[in-house]
C-alpha positions in Angstrom: 9.4 -1.1 8.3 12.5 1.0 8.7 15.9 -0.5 9.1 16.7 -0.4 12.8 20.5 -0.4 12.1 20.0 2.8 10.1 18.0 4.4 12.9 20.8 3.5 15.4 23.6 4.7 13.1 22.1 8.0 12.0 19.1 8.9 14.2 19.3 12.7 13.4 18.9 12.0 9.7 16.0 9.7 10.3 14.3 12.2 12.6 14.8 15.0 10.1 13.3 12.9 7.3 10.3 11.8 9.4 9.7 15.3 10.6 8.7 16.1 7.0 5.8 13.7 7.6 5.1 14.8 11.1 6.2 11.5 12.5 9.6 12.1 14.2 8.4 12.1 17.8 8.7 8.4 18.5 12.2 7.8 17.2 13.9 8.6 20.6 11.5 6.3 22.4 12.2 3.5 19.9 16.0 4.0 20.4 15.5 4.0 24.2 13.7 0.7 24.0 16.3 -0.7 21.6 19.1 0.2 24.0 17.2 -1.4 27.0 16.7 -4.6 24.9 20.4 -4.8 24.2 21.1 -4.4 27.9 18.7 -7.1 28.9 19.7 -9.8 26.4 23.3 -10.3 27.6 22.3 -9.9 31.2 19.7 -12.7 30.9 22.1 -14.9 28.9 24.8 -14.3 31.5 22.5 -15.3 34.3 21.4 -18.4 32.5 25.0 -19.4 32.0 25.8 -18.8 35.6 22.8 -20.8 36.7 23.8 -23.7 34.5 27.3 -23.7 36.1 26.0 -23.5 39.6 23.5 -26.4 38.9 26.5 -28.5 37.8 28.4 -27.6 41.0 25.4 -28.6 43.1 25.3 -32.0 41.4 29.1 -32.5 42.0 28.7 -31.4 45.6 26.0 -33.9 46.3 28.2 -36.6 44.8 30.7 -35.7 47.4 28.1 -35.9 50.1 27.9 -32.1 50.6 24.5 -30.3 50.7 25.3 -27.6 48.1 22.9 -25.3 50.1 24.8 -22.1 49.3 24.8 -22.8 45.5 21.1 -23.7 45.7 20.3 -20.3 47.2 22.2 -18.6 44.4 20.4 -20.7 41.8 17.1 -19.6 43.3 18.0 -15.9 43.2 19.3 -16.3 39.6 16.0 -18.0 38.6 14.0 -15.0 39.9 16.3 -12.6 38.1 16.0 -14.5 34.8 12.2 -14.6 35.0 12.0 -10.9 35.8 14.4 -10.1 33.0 12.5 -12.2 30.5 9.2 -10.5 31.5 10.7 -7.0 31.1 12.3 -8.1 27.8 8.9 -9.3 26.5 7.3 -5.9 27.4 10.2 -4.0 25.8 10.1 -6.0 22.6 6.3 -5.6 22.4 6.6 -1.8 22.7 9.5 -1.7 20.3 7.6 -3.7 17.7 4.5 -1.5 18.1 6.5 1.7 17.4 8.6 0.2 14.6 5.5 -1.0 12.7 3.8 2.3 13.2 6.6 4.5 11.8 6.1 5.4 8.1 8.7 5.2 5.4 11.3 7.9 5.0 10.2 10.3 2.3 12.4 10.6 -0.8 14.3 14.0 -0.9 12.4 14.7 -4.2 9.0 14.5 -2.5 7.8 18.1 -2.0 7.5 19.5 1.5 4.0 19.9 2.9 1.3 18.0 4.7 -1.8 18.2 2.5 -3.1 17.4 -1.0 -2.8 21.1 -1.9 1.0 20.9 -1.3 1.5 18.5 -4.2 3.7 19.9 -7.1 2.2 19.9 -10.6 4.7 18.4 -13.0 2.8 18.7 -16.2 -0.6 18.8 -17.9 -1.4 16.7 -20.9 -4.4 16.4 -23.3 -7.0 18.8 -24.4 -9.9 19.7 -22.1 -13.2 19.3 -23.8 -15.1 22.5 -24.7 -18.9 22.3 -24.7 -21.5 24.5 -26.3 -23.9 23.4 -23.6 -23.8 23.1 -19.8 -21.9 19.8 -19.0 -23.6 17.5 -16.6 -22.0 15.1 -14.1 -21.6 11.4 -14.6 -24.4 10.4 -12.2 -27.0 12.6 -14.0 -25.9 11.1 -17.3 -25.6 7.5 -16.1 -28.9 7.6 -14.2 -30.9 9.0 -17.1 -29.5 6.3 -19.4 -30.2 3.5 -16.8 -26.5 2.7 -16.4 -25.9 3.7 -12.7 -28.4 3.0 -9.9 -27.3 4.4 -6.6 -30.7 4.1 -5.0 -30.9 0.4 -5.5 -27.3 0.0 -4.3 -28.2 1.9 -1.1 -31.3 -0.1 -0.5 -29.5 -3.4 -0.8 -26.1 -2.6 0.7 -26.2 0.9 2.2 -24.7 4.2 1.0 -21.9 4.4 -1.5 -22.8 1.2 -3.3 -24.1 1.1 -6.8 -25.5 -1.1 -9.5 -23.6 -0.7 -12.8 -25.8 -1.8 -15.7 -26.1 -2.3 -19.4 -23.4 -0.9 -21.8 -21.5 0.5 -18.8 -20.7 -3.1 -17.8 -19.3 -3.7 -21.3 -17.2 -0.5 -20.9 -15.8 -1.8 -17.6 -14.8 -5.1 -19.2 -13.3 -3.3 -22.2 -11.2 -1.1 -19.9 -10.0 -4.0 -17.9 -9.0 -6.1 -20.9 -7.4 -3.1 -22.6 -5.3 -2.3 -19.5 -4.3 -5.9 -19.0 -3.2 -6.3 -22.6 -1.2 -3.1 -22.5 0.6 -3.8 -19.2 1.2 -7.5 -20.1 3.0 -6.1 -23.2 5.2 -4.2 -20.7 6.2 -7.3 -18.9 3.6 -7.5 -16.1 2.1 -11.0 -15.6 -1.7 -10.9 -15.1 -2.9 -12.1 -11.7 -6.3 -12.5 -10.1 -5.3 -12.5 -6.4 -7.3 -13.3 -3.3 -9.2 -10.3 -2.0 -9.5 -11.8 1.5 -6.2 -11.8 3.3 -4.8 -12.4 6.8 -3.7 -9.7 9.1 0.0 -10.4 8.4 -0.4 -9.3 4.7 -1.8 -5.9 5.7 0.8 -5.4 8.4 3.5 -6.5 6.0 2.4 -3.9 3.4 2.1 -1.1 5.9 -1.7 -0.7 5.8 -1.9 -1.9 9.4 -1.9 -0.7 12.1 -2.5 2.8 10.7 -5.4 2.3 8.3 -7.5 -0.1 10.3 -10.6 2.2 10.1 -10.5 2.0 6.3 -10.5 -1.8 6.1 -13.4 -4.2 6.2 -12.8 -7.0 8.6 -14.3 -10.5 8.9 -13.5 -11.3 12.5 -15.0 -14.9 12.5 -12.4 -16.0 9.9 -9.6 -13.6 11.0 -9.6 -12.2 7.4 -9.7 -8.7 5.9 -11.1 -7.4 2.5 -8.3 -5.7 0.6 -8.6 -2.1 -0.5 -6.1 -2.8 -3.4 -4.5 -5.8 -5.0 -1.2 -4.3 -4.0 -1.6 -6.2 -0.7 -1.9 -9.8 -2.0 0.6 -9.1 -4.8 3.2 -7.8 -2.3 2.6 -10.8 0.0 3.1 -13.2 -2.9 6.8 -13.5 -2.2 6.7 -13.0 1.6 9.5 -14.9 3.4 11.3 -15.8 0.2 14.8 -15.2 -1.0 14.7 -14.6 -4.7 17.5 -15.2 -7.2 18.8 -12.0 -8.7 18.2 -13.3 -12.2 14.5 -13.4 -11.5 14.3 -9.7 -10.9 12.6 -7.6 -11.9 9.4 -9.5 -11.1 6.3 -7.6 -12.4 2.6 -8.4 -11.9 -0.7 -6.9 -12.9 -3.5 -7.7 -10.4 -7.2 -7.4 -11.3 -9.5 -7.4 -8.4 -12.5 -5.9 -6.7 -11.4 -3.6 -3.9 -13.2 -2.6 -0.7 -12.7 0.5 1.4 -14.8 1.8 4.3 -13.9 5.4 3.6 -14.2 6.2 7.3 -13.8 9.9 7.9 -14.9 10.8 4.4 -18.4 11.8 5.3 -19.6 14.7 3.1 -16.7 14.2 0.6 -17.5 13.1 -2.9 -20.7 11.3 -1.9 -22.4 11.9 -5.2 -22.1 9.1 -7.8 -19.4 6.5 -8.0 -16.3 8.6 -7.4 -15.8 7.5 -3.8 -17.6 4.2 -3.2 -17.0 1.2 -0.9 -16.6 -1.4 -3.7 -14.8 -0.9 -7.0 -12.6 -2.8 -9.6 -9.0 -2.0 -10.4 -6.0 -3.2 -12.4 -2.9 -2.7 -10.3 0.7 -3.0 -11.4 3.3 -4.3 -8.9 7.1 -4.7 -9.2 9.8 -6.3 -7.2 13.2 -4.9 -8.2 16.8 -4.5 -7.0 17.3 -1.4 -4.8 19.4 0.4 -7.5 16.6 0.1 -10.0 13.6 1.3 -7.9 13.8 5.0 -8.9 14.0 4.0 -12.6 11.1 1.6 -12.1 9.0 4.3 -10.5 9.4 6.5 -13.6 8.6 3.5 -15.8 5.3 2.8 -14.0 4.3 6.4 -14.3 5.1 6.3 -18.1 2.8 3.3 -18.4 0.0 5.1 -16.5 0.4 8.1 -18.8 0.3 6.0 -21.9 -3.0 4.4 -20.8 -4.5 7.9 -20.2 -3.2 9.2 -23.5 -4.7 6.2 -25.4 -8.0 6.7 -23.6 -7.8 10.4 -24.7 -8.4 11.6 -21.1 -7.0 15.1 -20.2 -4.9 14.8 -17.1 -2.1 16.2 -15.1 0.8 14.6 -13.1 1.5 15.7 -9.5 4.4 14.9 -7.2 2.6 14.2 -3.8 3.9 16.1 -0.7 5.9 14.2 1.9 3.3 14.7 4.6 0.4 13.4 2.4 2.1 10.1 1.5 0.6 6.8 2.7 2.7 5.1 5.3 4.6 2.7 2.9 5.5 5.3 0.2 8.7 7.2 -0.1 7.6 9.0 -3.2 4.3 9.0 -5.1 3.0 10.4 -8.3 -0.7 11.0 -8.9 -2.3 11.3 -12.3 -5.4 13.4 -12.0 -8.1 13.5 -14.7 -10.0 16.6 -15.7 -13.6 16.4 -14.5 -15.7 18.9 -16.3 -18.7 18.9 -13.9 -16.3 19.9 -11.1 -14.1 22.2 -13.1 -10.9 20.6 -11.6 -8.5 17.7 -11.7 -9.2 14.7 -9.5 -7.0 11.7 -8.7 -7.4 8.9 -11.1 -4.3 6.8 -10.7 -1.2 6.8 -8.6 2.2 5.0 -8.4 4.4 4.7 -5.4 8.0 3.7 -4.7 7.9 2.0 -1.3 11.6 1.2 -1.4 12.5 -1.5 1.2 9.7 -0.6 3.6 7.2 -3.4 2.6 9.7 -6.0 1.7 11.5 -5.7 5.0 8.2 -6.2 6.9 7.3 -9.2 4.6 10.7 -10.8 4.7 11.1 -10.6 0.9 14.8 -10.6 -0.1 17.1 -11.5 -3.0 20.6 -12.9 -3.3 22.8 -10.7 -5.5 25.3 -13.5 -6.1 25.9 -17.1 -5.2 28.2 -16.3 -2.2 26.6 -13.0 -1.2 24.3 -12.3 1.7 20.6 -11.8 0.9 19.4 -8.2 0.7 15.9 -6.7 0.9 14.3 -6.0 -2.4 12.4 -2.8 -3.3 8.7 -2.9 -4.2 6.6 -0.5 -6.2 3.0 -0.2 -7.2 1.0 1.7 -9.8 -2.7 1.9 -10.9 -3.2 0.8 -14.5 -6.9 1.5 -14.4 -9.3 2.4 -11.6 -12.4 1.4 -13.4 -15.1 3.6 -11.7 -13.1 6.8 -11.8 -11.9 6.1 -15.4 -15.6 5.7 -16.5 -16.4 9.0 -14.8 -13.6 10.8 -16.8 -14.8 9.2 -20.0 -18.5 9.9 -19.5 -17.9 13.6 -18.5 -15.2 14.5 -21.0 -17.0 12.8 -24.0 -20.6 13.8 -23.2 -22.8 15.1 -26.0 -25.8 17.4 -26.1 -28.2 14.5 -26.6 -27.3 13.1 -23.2 -25.1 10.3 -24.4 -21.3 10.0 -24.7 -18.8 8.5 -27.1 -16.0 6.2 -26.3 -12.4 6.2 -27.5 -11.5 4.1 -30.6 -8.9 2.0 -28.6 -11.7 0.4 -26.6 -14.0 -0.6 -29.5 -12.0 -3.8 -30.3 -12.3 -4.8 -26.6 -16.1 -4.8 -26.8 -16.9 -1.2 -25.9 -19.7 0.4 -27.8 -18.7 3.4 -30.0 -21.3 5.5 -28.2 -23.6 5.0 -25.3 -26.7 7.2 -25.4 -30.5 7.5 -25.6 -32.3 5.3 -28.0 
């Protein structure tokens, strides 16, 4: 959530920033509601005080044997005015809250202009793309022939975009998870297995609601939602807390299964396990002082790049355009892996600086000093390993003529086979 004081004090700056995201239209409406709210509050409080005074006068008049009829009429009129004012105030506050929660974060000045994925700026390319002396195949063809990926059974049991992962590919998944957790723990991130069912407050607090409701699986009977990323329960871990400054930075690494409906994605990446409804992920999350968030963002990106380098996956880093950012993010980097079967780079990991947007909604603050007022922390998130897409990159970039594929040395000590292929 944006700071209402900032919007009041510098509305043109806020509108100019949100215009880069195509989201400036409601700022004036929000300011109008805020102004009306500030008019109503003192008017209601003044009427309540006057009513209290008149009620006291009525009591005194009756003690003197007087009727107090005139004061009683005034009290009745004040009661009606107070009730009408409170009803209007409730409507104003409801509308104000709806707009405030729907506004996205202000984009960082370093986020490129543009509204689409194609407007991202490529910062660098790393790693050597594989060269084949045969026609490379995609991950589904390889995985299906080896009995490792079964989309048909997944669709029969659960519907489209579900899969059975089997055999040595399961060992590869577990090796990837353990490798990533060991690496990020060495970087100061405490491993966490969080809940994957959360209340609505956690999704509103992280900025995924109200805007992304179509993408989220809901369990209405229990008023719970399945998370699309462990960013949500990790961010909510310190909701409504005031942290001591000496505890910061707080860094976590959440491992969880994630669920996304992928509404509106019909016809896009429907082949294989690139875009599925259920997948596993290791997610880094940081709570930091505001002055440290830009540095922390670069730090998370460096960890993501280290993981990709150790996995020997060719990749590039892009700075995502302002209009293509998710609502909570002020700035986001994507690491995109080279996918031979598609002849292009595809998103594998991302890391976002959400500044104070999530923490303000969640009520997460810190106290800089013993006698200082509490301030809102900054939060950041970054993917350590998105298991399914990482397996795709490994399968396709390391495939061999015989239909199998090798795996990087770094994973062997974590239980991965050296090679997965035909018997």
